[in-house]
N, CA, C and O of each residue as an XYZ file, in Angstrom:
300
protein
N     149.133    -97.681    -53.116
C     150.226    -98.403    -53.740
C     149.781    -99.734    -54.338
O     150.273   -100.143    -55.390
N     148.849   -100.409    -53.665
C     148.414   -101.721    -54.122
C     147.008   -101.633    -54.683
O     146.154   -100.933    -54.140
N     146.775   -102.346    -55.771
C     145.429   -102.423    -56.340
C     144.658   -103.590    -55.746
O     143.437   -103.535    -55.602
N     145.393   -104.655    -55.401
C     144.747   -105.872    -54.906
C     145.593   -106.479    -53.795
O     146.818   -106.538    -53.892
N     144.929   -106.922    -52.753
C     145.585   -107.709    -51.711
C     144.860   -109.042    -51.669
O     143.638   -109.074    -51.523
N     145.589   -110.138    -51.795
C     144.975   -111.474    -51.840
C     145.462   -112.303    -50.665
O     146.602   -112.171    -50.220
N     144.591   -113.149    -50.176
C     144.921   -114.078    -49.101
C     144.706   -115.492    -49.611
O     143.675   -115.792    -50.213
N     145.669   -116.349    -49.374
C     145.544   -117.752    -49.746
C     145.215   -118.540    -48.489
O     145.974   -118.528    -47.520
N     144.087   -119.219    -48.513
C     143.669   -120.013    -47.353
C     143.689   -121.488    -47.732
O     143.393   -121.854    -48.869
N     144.034   -122.311    -46.784
C     144.117   -123.748    -47.019
C     142.745   -124.378    -46.811
O     142.362   -124.701    -45.687
N     142.009   -124.549    -47.911
C     140.655   -125.114    -47.839
C     140.643   -126.520    -47.261
O     139.706   -126.899    -46.559
N     141.688   -127.296    -47.556
C     141.764   -128.656    -47.044
C     141.826   -128.660    -45.526
O     141.174   -129.474    -44.872
N     142.601   -127.762    -44.976
C     142.712   -127.671    -43.526
C     141.361   -127.336    -42.913
O     140.963   -127.946    -41.921
N     140.656   -126.376    -43.489
C     139.350   -125.990    -42.951
C     138.398   -127.167    -42.973
O     137.661   -127.396    -42.014
N     138.411   -127.909    -44.061
C     137.504   -129.052    -44.209
C     137.820   -130.142    -43.185
O     136.910   -130.800    -42.681
N     139.081   -130.333    -42.882
C     139.489   -131.389    -41.954
C     139.483   -130.961    -40.492
O     139.644   -131.801    -39.607
N     139.302   -129.682    -40.224
C     139.324   -129.197    -38.848
C     138.276   -129.901    -37.991
O     138.500   -130.135    -36.804
N     137.136   -130.239    -38.587
C     136.077   -130.945    -37.843
C     136.583   -132.273    -37.292
O     136.179   -132.682    -36.203
N     137.452   -132.945    -38.019
C     138.002   -134.220    -37.557
C     138.965   -134.007    -36.376
O     138.968   -134.785    -35.422
N     139.768   -132.959    -36.450
C     140.660   -132.627    -35.336
C     139.841   -132.272    -34.096
O     140.171   -132.696    -32.988
N     138.781   -131.498    -34.283
C     137.914   -131.119    -33.162
C     137.262   -132.347    -32.529
O     137.171   -132.454    -31.306
N     136.811   -133.271    -33.376
C     136.189   -134.507    -32.877
C     137.214   -135.346    -32.107
O     136.903   -135.900    -31.053
N     138.419   -135.434    -32.633
C     139.492   -136.165    -31.941
C     139.776   -135.567    -30.573
O     139.933   -136.295    -29.593
N     139.842   -134.249    -30.505
C     140.129   -133.592    -29.238
C     139.003   -133.799    -28.234
O     139.264   -133.945    -27.040
N     137.755   -133.814    -28.699
C     136.622   -134.066    -27.805
C     136.697   -135.490    -27.249
O     136.435   -135.712    -26.067
N     137.050   -136.442    -28.095
C     137.206   -137.827    -27.650
C     138.368   -137.936    -26.674
O     138.270   -138.623    -25.657
N     139.463   -137.260    -26.981
C     140.637   -137.216    -26.108
C     140.250   -136.719    -24.717
O     140.636   -137.315    -23.712
N     139.495   -135.636    -24.663
C     139.050   -135.081    -23.386
C     138.166   -136.073    -22.628
O     138.301   -136.228    -21.414
N     137.270   -136.735    -23.341
C     136.365   -137.711    -22.716
C     137.139   -138.879    -22.125
O     136.861   -139.305    -21.004
N     138.107   -139.398    -22.871
C     138.910   -140.518    -22.387
C     139.685   -140.110    -21.137
O     139.721   -140.852    -20.155
N     140.301   -138.938    -21.176
C     141.095   -138.496    -20.028
C     140.227   -138.154    -18.818
O     140.694   -138.230    -17.682
N     138.975   -137.781    -19.052
C     138.072   -137.536    -17.930
C     137.922   -138.797    -17.086
O     137.761   -138.721    -15.868
N     137.974   -139.947    -17.732
C     137.905   -141.221    -17.021
C     139.082   -141.425    -16.069
O     139.027   -142.270    -15.176
N     140.131   -140.657    -16.263
C     141.310   -140.719    -15.385
C     141.372   -139.504    -14.463
O     142.401   -139.241    -13.840
N     140.265   -138.768    -14.380
C     140.192   -137.630    -13.475
C     140.802   -136.345    -13.996
O     141.061   -135.425    -13.220
N     141.038   -136.266    -15.300
C     141.634   -135.068    -15.883
C     140.519   -134.143    -16.368
O     139.635   -134.556    -17.118
N     140.576   -132.895    -15.930
C     139.608   -131.896    -16.362
C     139.737   -131.664    -17.874
O     140.855   -131.522    -18.370
N     138.615   -131.621    -18.620
C     138.685   -131.425    -20.074
C     139.428   -130.154    -20.495
O     140.164   -130.169    -21.481
N     139.242   -129.071    -19.767
C     139.951   -127.833    -20.108
C     141.457   -127.980    -19.918
O     142.250   -127.455    -20.699
N     141.834   -128.703    -18.866
C     143.262   -128.956    -18.619
C     143.839   -129.843    -19.719
O     144.953   -129.610    -20.186
N     143.088   -130.854    -20.129
C     143.548   -131.730    -21.216
C     143.756   -130.923    -22.491
O     144.754   -131.101    -23.189
N     142.820   -130.044    -22.792
C     142.907   -129.216    -23.988
C     144.103   -128.271    -23.918
O     144.842   -128.123    -24.891
N     144.287   -127.639    -22.773
C     145.397   -126.706    -22.592
C     146.736   -127.412    -22.718
O     147.644   -126.916    -23.386
N     146.859   -128.555    -22.086
C     148.122   -129.298    -22.123
C     148.409   -129.852    -23.524
O     149.559   -129.869    -23.962
N     147.367   -130.301    -24.222
C     147.563   -130.791    -25.588
C     148.095   -129.661    -26.465
O     149.023   -129.863    -27.248
N     147.520   -128.494    -26.337
C     147.976   -127.346    -27.122
C     149.445   -127.035    -26.829
O     150.224   -126.787    -27.750
N     149.820   -127.049    -25.554
C     151.209   -126.800    -25.175
C     152.140   -127.849    -25.775
O     153.222   -127.523    -26.261
N     151.714   -129.100    -25.737
C     152.524   -130.184    -26.296
C     152.680   -130.020    -27.796
O     153.773   -130.201    -28.332
N     151.592   -129.678    -28.480
C     151.662   -129.485    -29.934
C     152.625   -128.350    -30.286
O     153.408   -128.471    -31.228
N     152.569   -127.261    -29.542
C     153.503   -126.154    -29.798
C     154.939   -126.587    -29.570
O     155.823   -126.264    -30.364
N     155.174   -127.311    -28.496
C     156.525   -127.778    -28.163
C     157.051   -128.744    -29.231
O     158.248   -128.758    -29.519
N     156.164   -129.544    -29.813
C     156.569   -130.559    -30.783
C     156.571   -130.086    -32.237
O     156.922   -130.850    -33.136
N     156.184   -128.841    -32.473
C     156.056   -128.350    -33.846
C     157.350   -128.527    -34.646
O     157.308   -128.925    -35.810
N     158.490   -128.234    -34.031
C     159.769   -128.383    -34.748
C     160.112   -129.845    -35.014
O     160.847   -130.153    -35.952
N     159.584   -130.737    -34.196
C     159.894   -132.160    -34.342
C     158.980   -132.827    -35.370
O     159.459   -133.483    -36.295
N     157.666   -132.659    -35.209
C     156.681   -133.373    -36.028
C     156.051   -132.532    -37.126
O     155.466   -133.076    -38.062
N     156.162   -131.226    -37.026
C     155.471   -130.375    -37.985
C     154.005   -130.269    -37.620
O     153.637   -130.292    -36.446
N     153.168   -130.151    -38.650
C     151.740   -129.991    -38.433
C     150.999   -131.030    -39.256
O     151.367   -131.285    -40.403
N     149.976   -131.625    -38.699
C     149.171   -132.596    -39.425
C     148.695   -133.707    -38.515
O     148.840   -133.638    -37.295
N     148.124   -134.732    -39.125
C     147.510   -135.828    -38.370
C     148.536   -136.571    -37.520
O     148.263   -136.889    -36.362
N     149.702   -136.850    -38.076
C     150.728   -137.567    -37.310
C     151.176   -136.742    -36.110
O     151.283   -137.262    -34.999
N     151.435   -135.471    -36.328
C     151.864   -134.594    -35.245
C     150.800   -134.506    -34.164
O     151.112   -134.538    -32.973
N     149.552   -134.398    -34.573
C     148.437   -134.308    -33.631
C     148.341   -135.586    -32.798
O     148.174   -135.530    -31.579
N     148.447   -136.721    -33.457
C     148.356   -138.012    -32.779
C     149.509   -138.210    -31.802
O     149.297   -138.625    -30.663
N     150.719   -137.916    -32.241
C     151.883   -138.075    -31.362
C     151.776   -137.150    -30.150
O     152.141   -137.537    -29.039
N     151.288   -135.956    -30.355
C     151.135   -135.017    -29.244
C     150.027   -135.463    -28.292
O     150.136   -135.254    -27.084
N     148.972   -136.070    -28.811
C     147.918   -136.594    -27.932
C     148.462   -137.731    -27.075
O     148.167   -137.802    -25.882
N     149.243   -138.608    -27.665
C     149.826   -139.717    -26.921
C     150.736   -139.182    -25.811
O     150.632   -139.593    -24.655
N     151.613   -138.276    -26.174
C     152.542   -137.703    -25.199
C     151.794   -136.998    -24.063
O     152.155   -137.145    -22.896
N     150.771   -136.245    -24.399
C     149.990   -135.531    -23.387
C     149.255   -136.499    -22.480
O     149.216   -136.308    -21.265
N     148.674   -137.533    -23.062
C     147.960   -138.537    -22.250
C     148.895   -139.206    -21.261
O     148.523   -139.438    -20.111
N     150.095   -139.516    -21.693
C     151.072   -140.134    -20.799
C     151.427   -139.171    -19.668
O     151.482   -139.572    -18.506
N     151.667   -137.912    -20.001
C     152.025   -136.934    -18.986
C     150.904   -136.717    -17.964
O     151.173   -136.547    -16.775
N     149.659   -136.724    -18.422
C     148.530   -136.408    -17.552
C     148.030   -137.601    -16.743
O     147.331   -137.435    -15.744
N     148.393   -138.795    -17.178
C     147.881   -139.974    -16.460
C     149.024   -140.738    -15.805
O     148.793   -141.758    -15.156
């Protein structure tokens, strides 16, 4: 039925993913100083981001607000 199937990928997001990954690594390191396991910090941040998606959407602001909220909850 179809001659072509095309996928549109967000190149900007892929390029910036390294910055999000670096932020999360720093986040884990900072929280380790408060006795929080890095895997737990990562898991909780992900849960917070999902919970906040309807409020903040997706992007740097949403990521930052979710990191702040998660840090407060974990410490």
